Each structure stands twice: as structure tokens, then as C-alpha cells.
C-alpha positions as CSV (number, residue, x, y, z in Angstrom):
1,M,-147.4,-79.8,-31.2
2,A,-145.1,-82.7,-32.0
3,G,-142.2,-83.0,-29.5
4,D,-143.4,-80.2,-27.2
5,T,-146.0,-80.9,-24.6
6,Q,-146.3,-77.2,-23.4
7,H,-147.4,-76.2,-26.9
8,S,-149.8,-79.1,-27.5
9,E,-153.4,-78.0,-27.2
10,L,-154.4,-81.6,-26.5
11,W,-151.9,-81.9,-23.6
12,V,-152.8,-78.5,-22.1
13,R,-156.6,-79.2,-22.2
14,D,-156.3,-82.7,-20.9
15,N,-154.0,-81.5,-18.1
16,S,-156.6,-78.9,-17.0
17,V,-159.6,-78.9,-14.7
18,G,-160.6,-75.3,-15.3
19,A,-162.3,-73.6,-18.2
20,D,-160.0,-75.2,-20.8
21,A,-160.5,-78.8,-19.4
22,M,-161.2,-81.6,-21.8
23,P,-163.7,-83.1,-21.4
24,P,-165.3,-79.8,-20.3
25,L,-167.9,-81.4,-18.0
26,G,-167.6,-83.8,-15.1
27,K,-163.9,-83.5,-14.7
28,S,-162.5,-82.5,-11.3
29,I,-159.1,-84.4,-11.4
30,V,-156.3,-85.0,-14.0
31,D,-155.5,-88.6,-14.7
32,Q,-151.8,-88.5,-14.1
33,E,-151.1,-92.0,-15.5
34,Y,-152.8,-90.9,-18.8
35,M,-150.9,-87.6,-18.8
36,N,-147.6,-89.5,-18.4
37,V,-148.4,-91.7,-21.4
38,L,-149.6,-88.6,-23.5
39,S,-146.5,-86.6,-22.5
40,E,-144.2,-89.5,-23.6
41,W,-146.1,-89.9,-26.9
42,I,-145.9,-86.1,-27.7
43,E,-142.2,-85.8,-26.6
44,E,-141.2,-88.8,-28.7
45,M,-142.9,-87.4,-31.8
46,N,-140.7,-86.0,-34.5
47,P,-142.4,-83.1,-36.2
48,S,-141.6,-84.7,-39.6
49,D,-143.5,-87.9,-38.4
50,T,-146.7,-86.0,-38.0
51,D,-146.7,-85.3,-41.7
52,T,-146.9,-89.0,-42.5
53,L,-149.2,-90.1,-39.7
54,G,-151.7,-87.3,-39.6
55,E,-152.5,-83.8,-38.6
56,V,-154.0,-81.8,-35.7
57,G,-156.0,-78.6,-36.0
58,S,-158.4,-76.4,-34.2
59,I,-161.6,-74.7,-35.5
60,T,-164.3,-72.3,-34.3
61,L,-167.8,-73.8,-34.9
62,T,-171.5,-73.0,-34.6
63,D,-174.6,-74.9,-35.6
64,A,-173.7,-74.1,-39.3
65,C,-171.6,-76.5,-41.3
66,K,-168.0,-75.6,-41.9
67,Y,-165.5,-77.3,-44.2
68,I,-162.2,-78.5,-43.0
69,R,-159.6,-78.8,-45.8
70,F,-156.9,-81.3,-44.7
71,N,-153.2,-80.3,-45.1
72,R,-152.7,-83.3,-47.4
73,V,-154.8,-85.9,-49.2
74,Y,-155.5,-89.2,-47.3
75,N,-156.3,-92.6,-48.8
76,D,-158.8,-93.4,-45.9
77,P,-159.0,-90.5,-43.4
78,V,-160.3,-90.9,-39.9
79,I,-161.2,-87.7,-38.0
80,V,-161.4,-87.5,-34.2
81,A,-163.1,-84.4,-32.9
82,G,-162.2,-83.2,-29.4
83,A,-164.7,-81.9,-26.9
84,P,-165.8,-78.3,-27.7
85,T,-165.4,-75.4,-25.3
86,M,-168.4,-74.5,-23.3
87,N,-169.0,-70.8,-24.1
88,S,-172.7,-71.7,-23.9
89,I,-174.3,-73.9,-21.3
90,D,-176.5,-75.7,-23.8
91,P,-175.2,-79.2,-24.6
92,V,-174.0,-80.0,-28.1
93,T,-172.8,-82.9,-30.2
94,V,-170.0,-82.6,-32.8
95,R,-171.2,-83.8,-36.2
96,V,-168.9,-84.8,-39.1
97,R,-170.2,-85.6,-42.5
98,N,-169.0,-85.9,-46.1
99,L,-165.6,-87.2,-45.1
100,S,-163.4,-87.3,-48.1
101,P,-159.6,-87.8,-48.8
102,S,-159.1,-84.0,-48.7
103,G,-161.6,-82.8,-46.0
104,C,-164.9,-82.9,-44.3
105,Q,-167.9,-80.9,-43.1
106,I,-168.3,-80.4,-39.4
107,R,-170.7,-78.5,-37.1
108,L,-172.2,-78.4,-33.7
109,D,-175.6,-80.0,-33.1
110,E,-177.5,-78.6,-30.2
111,W,-179.9,-80.9,-28.5
112,E,-183.5,-80.8,-29.7
113,C,-184.8,-79.9,-26.2
114,Q,-182.9,-76.7,-26.6
115,D,-183.4,-74.0,-29.3
116,E,-181.1,-75.9,-31.7
117,S,-179.1,-72.7,-32.4
118,H,-175.7,-72.5,-30.9
119,G,-173.0,-69.8,-30.6
120,E,-169.3,-70.1,-31.2
121,E,-167.2,-72.9,-29.6
122,Q,-163.7,-74.0,-30.3
123,L,-162.5,-77.6,-30.7
124,T,-159.4,-79.5,-31.7
125,Y,-159.4,-82.4,-34.1
126,L,-157.0,-85.1,-35.2
127,V,-156.9,-86.6,-38.7
128,L,-155.2,-90.0,-39.2
129,E,-154.9,-92.5,-42.0
130,A,-157.1,-95.5,-41.2
131,G,-155.2,-98.5,-40.0
132,E,-152.6,-99.5,-37.5
133,H,-149.6,-97.2,-37.0
134,T,-146.5,-97.9,-34.9
135,L,-144.9,-94.9,-33.2
136,P,-141.1,-94.6,-32.8
137,N,-141.4,-95.9,-29.2
138,G,-143.1,-99.1,-30.4
139,K,-146.6,-98.2,-29.2
140,K,-149.4,-98.7,-31.6
141,I,-152.3,-96.4,-32.7
142,M,-155.3,-97.9,-34.4
143,A,-157.7,-95.6,-36.4
144,G,-161.0,-96.6,-38.0
145,T,-164.5,-95.2,-38.8
146,I,-168.1,-96.1,-38.4
147,E,-171.0,-94.8,-40.4
148,A,-174.3,-93.7,-39.0
149,D,-177.3,-92.1,-40.7
150,L,-178.6,-89.5,-38.3
151,G,-180.1,-87.2,-40.9
152,F,-178.3,-83.9,-40.3
């Protein structure tokens, strides 16, 4: 949440090493230097700035496609999907397709060596306009996309 680290899901998950940790695997410590930068960025955000820069959301996913409708229309949107929770021990990849100015499809893709069917997981996502953005504190954020044809 803009301006409030304690209510930012990104901050809470990045600052955890337990079940809510992000990333959910291979994390036994919190990178304090990163958390200081993240805290400064969140605290300096004005809630009205997030309307112009982008949006953050959370969604419950399975292996079935879901549609995310953005809160506004973007000229050239970039979506960054966070790490999903680990309600199941089977590994998954987050897949995004059909990205448009107003939304995208998203799903979990369980590895082929598993049964390729996956239960519910939650994840957070960030949507930004492509390009370089300067935050009120002078720091810059760059957002861009790549395309890959993986046949999902």
C-alpha cells in the first residue's frame, strides 16, 4: 500500500522467512539493505502517485487461466508477477499471456514431471506503464517486456 509499509503485501512477504516469505523457497534471511530501500520507496509514495505509475493487486490462481482486468487502461503495460504461495509442494511457474492495455490472462503451470494439475495459490502482481519512471525521491524504475512462445 502506498505510503504504508505495514499494509504493503510486498513489504510483509519480502520481510518474512516463514510461510509468507517471498521468494517462498531457499530463503532463510531477510536482506536488510533491500528492505531499507523498499521501505523508503513505499513510505515516499503518495497514494495518488500510484494511480499514474501503476497498480498492485493479488489473485488466487490454479492451473486454469484467469483474467486480470486492470484498474485503468495502459498504453504499454508491463506486469510483474510475484512468487506464489506454496500451499502445494509441487513447483509451478507463473504464466502470463494475452497482455493488453486493459488486462491479461494468468495461470500457474505445474512442471511436466508432476501431474500438471495444481491447487489454489495466491500471488501479488504489479502493473506499470513501460518505460522509465522517476519517483518523488529521484530514484528511477524501468519497466519493459519480453516475448516468448512457450505454447501454453
